[in-house]
Structure formats: C-alpha cells, structure tokens
C-alpha positions as protocol buffer text, in pm:
chain_id: "A"
residue {
  index: 1
  type: MET
  ca { x: 12386 y: 18294 z: 15013 }
}
residue {
  index: 2
  type: GLN
  ca { x: 12712 y: 18134 z: 14936 }
}
residue {
  index: 3
  type: THR
  ca { x: 12929 y: 17928 z: 15178 }
}
residue {
  index: 4
  type: LYS
  ca { x: 13287 y: 17817 z: 15157 }
}
residue {
  index: 5
  type: PRO
  ca { x: 13467 y: 17542 z: 15348 }
}
residue {
  index: 6
  type: ILE
  ca { x: 13743 y: 17634 z: 15582 }
}
residue {
  index: 7
  type: ASN
  ca { x: 13980 y: 17363 z: 15719 }
}
residue {
  index: 8
  type: LEU
  ca { x: 14050 y: 17409 z: 16086 }
}
residue {
  index: 9
  type: HIS
  ca { x: 14401 y: 17313 z: 16212 }
}
residue {
  index: 10
  type: HIS
  ca { x: 14435 y: 17003 z: 16428 }
}
residue {
  index: 11
  type: SER
  ca { x: 14070 y: 16908 z: 16370 }
}
residue {
  index: 12
  type: SER
  ca { x: 13862 y: 16674 z: 16163 }
}
residue {
  index: 13
  type: ARG
  ca { x: 13589 y: 16939 z: 16152 }
}
residue {
  index: 14
  type: LYS
  ca { x: 13497 y: 17132 z: 15844 }
}
residue {
  index: 15
  type: THR
  ca { x: 13338 y: 17466 z: 15900 }
}
residue {
  index: 16
  type: TYR
  ca { x: 13101 y: 17621 z: 15648 }
}
residue {
  index: 17
  type: ILE
  ca { x: 13052 y: 17993 z: 15710 }
}
residue {
  index: 18
  type: SER
  ca { x: 12762 y: 18184 z: 15576 }
}
residue {
  index: 19
  type: THR
  ca { x: 12651 y: 18545 z: 15655 }
}
residue {
  index: 20
  type: ASN
  ca { x: 12375 y: 18417 z: 15888 }
}
residue {
  index: 21
  type: SER
  ca { x: 12528 y: 18124 z: 16087 }
}
residue {
  index: 22
  type: ILE
  ca { x: 12802 y: 17872 z: 16123 }
}
residue {
  index: 23
  type: GLN
  ca { x: 12725 y: 17508 z: 16030 }
}
residue {
  index: 24
  type: TYR
  ca { x: 12956 y: 17207 z: 16108 }
}
residue {
  index: 25
  type: MET
  ca { x: 13013 y: 16885 z: 15932 }
}
residue {
  index: 26
  type: ALA
  ca { x: 13223 y: 16689 z: 16164 }
}
residue {
  index: 27
  type: ILE
  ca { x: 13383 y: 16350 z: 16158 }
}
residue {
  index: 28
  type: GLN
  ca { x: 13271 y: 16124 z: 16439 }
}
residue {
  index: 29
  type: THR
  ca { x: 13450 y: 15804 z: 16539 }
}
residue {
  index: 30
  type: PHE
  ca { x: 13348 y: 15488 z: 16727 }
}
residue {
  index: 31
  type: ASN
  ca { x: 13495 y: 15151 z: 16754 }
}
residue {
  index: 32
  type: ILE
  ca { x: 13360 y: 14802 z: 16641 }
}
residue {
  index: 33
  type: THR
  ca { x: 13500 y: 14466 z: 16679 }
}
residue {
  index: 34
  type: HIS
  ca { x: 13580 y: 14330 z: 16321 }
}
residue {
  index: 35
  type: LYS
  ca { x: 13737 y: 13983 z: 16272 }
}
residue {
  index: 36
  type: GLY
  ca { x: 13828 y: 13980 z: 16642 }
}
residue {
  index: 37
  type: VAL
  ca { x: 14012 y: 14315 z: 16634 }
}
residue {
  index: 38
  type: GLU
  ca { x: 13891 y: 14649 z: 16766 }
}
residue {
  index: 39
  type: ALA
  ca { x: 13866 y: 14899 z: 16481 }
}
residue {
  index: 40
  type: PRO
  ca { x: 13745 y: 15257 z: 16425 }
}
residue {
  index: 41
  type: ILE
  ca { x: 13459 y: 15366 z: 16212 }
}
residue {
  index: 42
  type: GLU
  ca { x: 13466 y: 15727 z: 16100 }
}
residue {
  index: 43
  type: PHE
  ca { x: 13156 y: 15897 z: 15963 }
}
residue {
  index: 44
  type: GLU
  ca { x: 13044 y: 16234 z: 15877 }
}
residue {
  index: 45
  type: ASP
  ca { x: 12757 y: 16354 z: 16105 }
}
residue {
  index: 46
  type: ASP
  ca { x: 12606 y: 16577 z: 15824 }
}
residue {
  index: 47
  type: MET
  ca { x: 12598 y: 16551 z: 15451 }
}
residue {
  index: 48
  type: GLU
  ca { x: 12542 y: 16786 z: 15164 }
}
residue {
  index: 49
  type: PHE
  ca { x: 12176 y: 16878 z: 15118 }
}
residue {
  index: 50
  type: GLY
  ca { x: 12164 y: 16754 z: 14753 }
}
residue {
  index: 51
  type: LYS
  ca { x: 12329 y: 16415 z: 14848 }
}
residue {
  index: 52
  type: PHE
  ca { x: 12070 y: 16378 z: 15140 }
}
residue {
  index: 53
  type: GLU
  ca { x: 11771 y: 16474 z: 14904 }
}
residue {
  index: 54
  type: ILE
  ca { x: 11888 y: 16197 z: 14649 }
}
residue {
  index: 55
  type: ILE
  ca { x: 11868 y: 15936 z: 14928 }
}
residue {
  index: 56
  type: ILE
  ca { x: 11523 y: 16056 z: 15032 }
}
residue {
  index: 57
  type: GLN
  ca { x: 11406 y: 16034 z: 14668 }
}
residue {
  index: 58
  type: LYS
  ca { x: 11543 y: 15679 z: 14634 }
}
residue {
  index: 59
  type: CYS
  ca { x: 11365 y: 15561 z: 14942 }
}
residue {
  index: 60
  type: SER
  ca { x: 11032 y: 15763 z: 14929 }
}
residue {
  index: 61
  type: ASN
  ca { x: 10707 y: 15758 z: 14762 }
}
residue {
  index: 62
  type: PHE
  ca { x: 10531 y: 16087 z: 14825 }
}
residue {
  index: 63
  type: SER
  ca { x: 10222 y: 16001 z: 14627 }
}
residue {
  index: 64
  type: GLU
  ca { x: 10111 y: 15791 z: 14927 }
}
residue {
  index: 65
  type: GLY
  ca { x: 10078 y: 16074 z: 15185 }
}
residue {
  index: 66
  type: THR
  ca { x: 10029 y: 15856 z: 15499 }
}
residue {
  index: 67
  type: ASN
  ca { x: 10366 y: 15667 z: 15449 }
}
residue {
  index: 68
  type: PRO
  ca { x: 10609 y: 15872 z: 15252 }
}
residue {
  index: 69
  type: VAL
  ca { x: 10916 y: 15654 z: 15316 }
}
residue {
  index: 70
  type: ASP
  ca { x: 10829 y: 15327 z: 15176 }
}
residue {
  index: 71
  type: ASN
  ca { x: 11181 y: 15164 z: 15203 }
}
residue {
  index: 72
  type: VAL
  ca { x: 11342 y: 15222 z: 15533 }
}
residue {
  index: 73
  type: GLN
  ca { x: 11599 y: 14940 z: 15477 }
}
residue {
  index: 74
  type: ALA
  ca { x: 11730 y: 15135 z: 15166 }
}
residue {
  index: 75
  type: TYR
  ca { x: 11730 y: 15461 z: 15358 }
}
residue {
  index: 76
  type: ARG
  ca { x: 11936 y: 15299 z: 15634 }
}
residue {
  index: 77
  type: LYS
  ca { x: 12183 y: 15142 z: 15388 }
}
residue {
  index: 78
  type: GLU
  ca { x: 12221 y: 15456 z: 15173 }
}
residue {
  index: 79
  type: ILE
  ca { x: 12290 y: 15674 z: 15482 }
}
residue {
  index: 80
  type: MET
  ca { x: 12555 y: 15433 z: 15605 }
}
residue {
  index: 81
  type: LEU
  ca { x: 12727 y: 15411 z: 15264 }
}
residue {
  index: 82
  type: ASN
  ca { x: 12730 y: 15783 z: 15224 }
}
residue {
  index: 83
  type: ALA
  ca { x: 12820 y: 15884 z: 15571 }
}
residue {
  index: 84
  type: ILE
  ca { x: 13109 y: 15625 z: 15645 }
}
residue {
  index: 85
  type: LYS
  ca { x: 13447 y: 15760 z: 15555 }
}
residue {
  index: 86
  type: LYS
  ca { x: 13675 y: 15506 z: 15712 }
}
residue {
  index: 87
  type: ALA
  ca { x: 13606 y: 15141 z: 15815 }
}
residue {
  index: 88
  type: PRO
  ca { x: 13790 y: 14816 z: 15851 }
}
residue {
  index: 89
  type: PHE
  ca { x: 13583 y: 14678 z: 15568 }
}
residue {
  index: 90
  type: GLU
  ca { x: 13513 y: 14781 z: 15213 }
}
residue {
  index: 91
  type: ILE
  ca { x: 13262 y: 15077 z: 15225 }
}
residue {
  index: 92
  type: SER
  ca { x: 13016 y: 14924 z: 14976 }
}
residue {
  index: 93
  type: GLU
  ca { x: 12689 y: 14741 z: 14962 }
}
residue {
  index: 94
  type: SER
  ca { x: 12875 y: 14410 z: 14952 }
}
residue {
  index: 95
  type: GLY
  ca { x: 13103 y: 14521 z: 15231 }
}
residue {
  index: 96
  type: LEU
  ca { x: 12805 y: 14594 z: 15456 }
}
residue {
  index: 97
  type: ASN
  ca { x: 12625 y: 14273 z: 15340 }
}
residue {
  index: 98
  type: GLY
  ca { x: 12935 y: 14073 z: 15448 }
}
residue {
  index: 99
  type: LEU
  ca { x: 12917 y: 14191 z: 15803 }
}
residue {
  index: 100
  type: GLY
  ca { x: 12730 y: 14023 z: 16091 }
}
residue {
  index: 101
  type: TYR
  ca { x: 12375 y: 14143 z: 16150 }
}
residue {
  index: 102
  type: LYS
  ca { x: 12481 y: 14273 z: 16508 }
}
residue {
  index: 103
  type: THR
  ca { x: 12781 y: 14460 z: 16382 }
}
residue {
  index: 104
  type: VAL
  ca { x: 12567 y: 14642 z: 16107 }
}
residue {
  index: 105
  type: GLY
  ca { x: 12302 y: 14712 z: 16368 }
}
residue {
  index: 106
  type: LEU
  ca { x: 12558 y: 14881 z: 16609 }
}
residue {
  index: 107
  type: ILE
  ca { x: 12691 y: 15077 z: 16301 }
}
residue {
  index: 108
  type: ALA
  ca { x: 12344 y: 15182 z: 16197 }
}
residue {
  index: 109
  type: ASP
  ca { x: 12242 y: 15278 z: 16553 }
}
residue {
  index: 110
  type: LYS
  ca { x: 12543 y: 15527 z: 16585 }
}
residue {
  index: 111
  type: ILE
  ca { x: 12528 y: 15669 z: 16235 }
}
residue {
  index: 112
  type: LEU
  ca { x: 12141 y: 15704 z: 16219 }
}
residue {
  index: 113
  type: GLU
  ca { x: 12145 y: 15920 z: 16544 }
}
residue {
  index: 114
  type: ALA
  ca { x: 12290 y: 16181 z: 16330 }
}
residue {
  index: 115
  type: TYR
  ca { x: 12028 y: 16131 z: 16054 }
}
residue {
  index: 116
  type: PRO
  ca { x: 11682 y: 16104 z: 16226 }
}
residue {
  index: 117
  type: LEU
  ca { x: 11439 y: 16026 z: 15948 }
}
residue {
  index: 118
  type: GLY
  ca { x: 11147 y: 16133 z: 16154 }
}
residue {
  index: 119
  type: ASN
  ca { x: 11279 y: 16479 z: 16216 }
}
residue {
  index: 120
  type: TYR
  ca { x: 11361 y: 16535 z: 15847 }
}
residue {
  index: 121
  type: LEU
  ca { x: 11017 y: 16426 z: 15735 }
}
residue {
  index: 122
  type: ASN
  ca { x: 10839 y: 16635 z: 15991 }
}
residue {
  index: 123
  type: ARG
  ca { x: 11036 y: 16946 z: 15881 }
}
residue {
  index: 124
  type: MET
  ca { x: 10978 y: 16870 z: 15518 }
}
residue {
  index: 125
  type: MET
  ca { x: 10606 y: 16812 z: 15555 }
}
residue {
  index: 126
  type: LYS
  ca { x: 10514 y: 17078 z: 15804 }
}
residue {
  index: 127
  type: PRO
  ca { x: 10487 y: 17370 z: 15555 }
}
residue {
  index: 128
  type: PHE
  ca { x: 10251 y: 17159 z: 15339 }
}
residue {
  index: 129
  type: GLU
  ca { x: 10038 y: 17039 z: 15633 }
}
residue {
  index: 130
  type: ASP
  ca { x: 10010 y: 17401 z: 15757 }
}
residue {
  index: 131
  type: SER
  ca { x: 9904 y: 17531 z: 15420 }
}
residue {
  index: 132
  type: LEU
  ca { x: 9628 y: 17273 z: 15403 }
}
residue {
  index: 133
  type: LYS
  ca { x: 9494 y: 17371 z: 15744 }
}
residue {
  index: 134
  type: LYS
  ca { x: 9463 y: 17727 z: 15608 }
}
residue {
  index: 135
  type: ILE
  ca { x: 9275 y: 17616 z: 15308 }
}
residue {
  index: 136
  type: SER
  ca { x: 9023 y: 17399 z: 15485 }
}
C-alpha cells in the first residue's frame, strides 16, 4: 500500500492518504519561557515509522524480556530531538542540555504525550505474547 503526502491549504497538517484510511501528522504548538521571553515550541505529533523504529532500537534491549527499554533517558531525548521542528534554542543535544531541568521537563511532558512508550511496547509485544500462550 503506497501513501503520498498532500499539503492542505492554510494548515500545518500533512495528510497521508492510503486506500484504507487517512493518517495525520500534525504540527502542535505550545509556549515556554526561554531567557525571560515567551516563545513557541513546534513539534510533529507523529513521525515516520522507520525513524521511530530507529529510536526504539537505540534505546532497547530485547534480549532481556522483562525490561525491553533499558534507556528511558535516551528515548526521551531522541523523541524530543526528532519531533521538535521549531524552538527558541538550538535543536540539538547540546541545545537541550543547556536548558533548565524544569524547562526540559515541560517540553518532554508535552511532546511525550504524543509518543507514549508503554502503548508502543504493548502493541509491539502483544502478537509475540499471544503466540507464546498458544504454544504453552
């Protein structure tokens, strides 16, 4: 099944149309106070499957079945760096590291709502768990 992007007029939303459904990758915006000034952060609330899989691969160890994500800090940072599209600071690891802890926490809370790790892992592991139940 192939999809192709269509730009909608007067919108920051990209629409991907397939024969079965419509999926949206939208730009979300919220404000933070940076250097005493209110400034917007823009981030994509969805990302390409391949990019997301690379992030999971960097932060996971599936040889240990009980705790597949062994680096939650790296997951959080990678999601922020890949999702943020506009910010009043350099969008890089050093840019994030230069912010205050509370500021990064606020940014992470907003962005990670769109990328709930638990939901992803449950969806990914469910077929394997179900097949193990059928075997035993």
